[in-house]
N, C-alpha and C positions, 0 to 999 in steps of 0.2 A: 387245537381249537377247543374252546370251552363250551360247555353245554349251557344253553339259555333256557331258564324255566319261568320267565316273567309271567306268562299266561297259563302256566301249568300249576297244578296243586300236587305236591309230592309230600307224602307222609312216610317218614322213615321210622323204623323201630328204634328203641334206645340204643341197641348194639350197632345197628347200621349207622346211626348218627355218630356214635363213638368212633367207628372206623373212619367215617368221613372226616371228623375233626382231626384225627391223627394224620390222615393223608393230606389235609390242608396244611397242617403244621410241618410235616416232613417234606411235602411236595412230591416226592417219589419214595416208594418203599416196597421192600419185599415183605411177604407175609410174616416172616420171623421178626422183622423190624416193627411191624404193626403190633404184634403180640408183646414185644418188649416194652411198648408204651402203655400197655393195659394193666390194670390192677383190679382184681386178681388176674393172673395170667390164664386165659381160657385155652382149651385144647386147640392145637394147630388146625385140625379139620373144621372146627367151628368157625374160626376166623376165615379160613379159606372158603368155606361155603358162603359166608356173608359177603366176602369180596366178589365171588362169582355172581351172586345175586345182584350186587350193586353194578357190576359190569353188564349184566344182562338187562338192567334197567337203563343203561346208557349213561350212568353217572360217573363211572371211572373207566379207564382203559389200561392197557399194559404194553410194555415192551419186553420182548423175549431175549433171554440170555441162555441159549441152549434149551434145557427143559425147565428153567427157572424164569419166573415172570416178576418184573418190577412194575408196580401199579402206581397210577397217578390220577388225580381227580380231573374230570371234565366239567363237573358242576362247580361253579364259582361259589365260594362261601357267602359272598354278599347276596347272590341270587337266592341261595337257600334261606338266608336270614329274612329276606323280603317275603319269600313265599310262606315261610313259617309264621311270620308276623301277620300277613294277610289272612292266613288260615285261622289264626287265633282271633283276629279282629272279626272275621265273618262268623266263626262258630260260637264265640262267647260274648260278643258285643254288637251283634247285628250289623256289622260293617261300620259302626259309628266310632269315629276317633274321639268324639266328645264323651261317649260312654266309657271308653277305655281310659281317658284322662281322669274322668270323675272317679273311676274305680281306684286308680293309683292315689289320687288325692285323699279319698275316704279310707280305703282299706289299707293302704301302705303308709298312711300318715305323712304324705309328702307335704312339706311346709310350703305355704304360699310364697314365701320369700325364695325358696329353692326353685319353685315352679317359675317364678319371674326370671330368675337367673338362667334357667333352661331356655325360656322363650327368648331372652336377650341373645343367647348364643346362637339360637336358630336364626334369628333376624340377621345376625352378623355373617352367617354362612350363605345367605341368599344373595 
């Protein structure tokens, strides 16, 4: 069963988010497999501590193989993306999608033609 965070605000550190991205990619992994995906390779104990913290937060779980654990995410990547975007929207744009879009048009030099193409794709998906 996946963890649902629609109404929760979760803020992960950079390293916690990196571990979550790896678990989303691999779906299930031992600590050593997580480390193998990281550059540079951090110490085993560091990654193990991050994983235990994520598990304590209820974001991942494990299955036991003797004294070894294989971890898997309970938090869906899509739910985390939604939560992160909502946090950014609230914290930096006062909850206004209009302010967010204006920022990208002005600061990121999004072309009006490109913006129209994006809006057209959104309309087709509805």
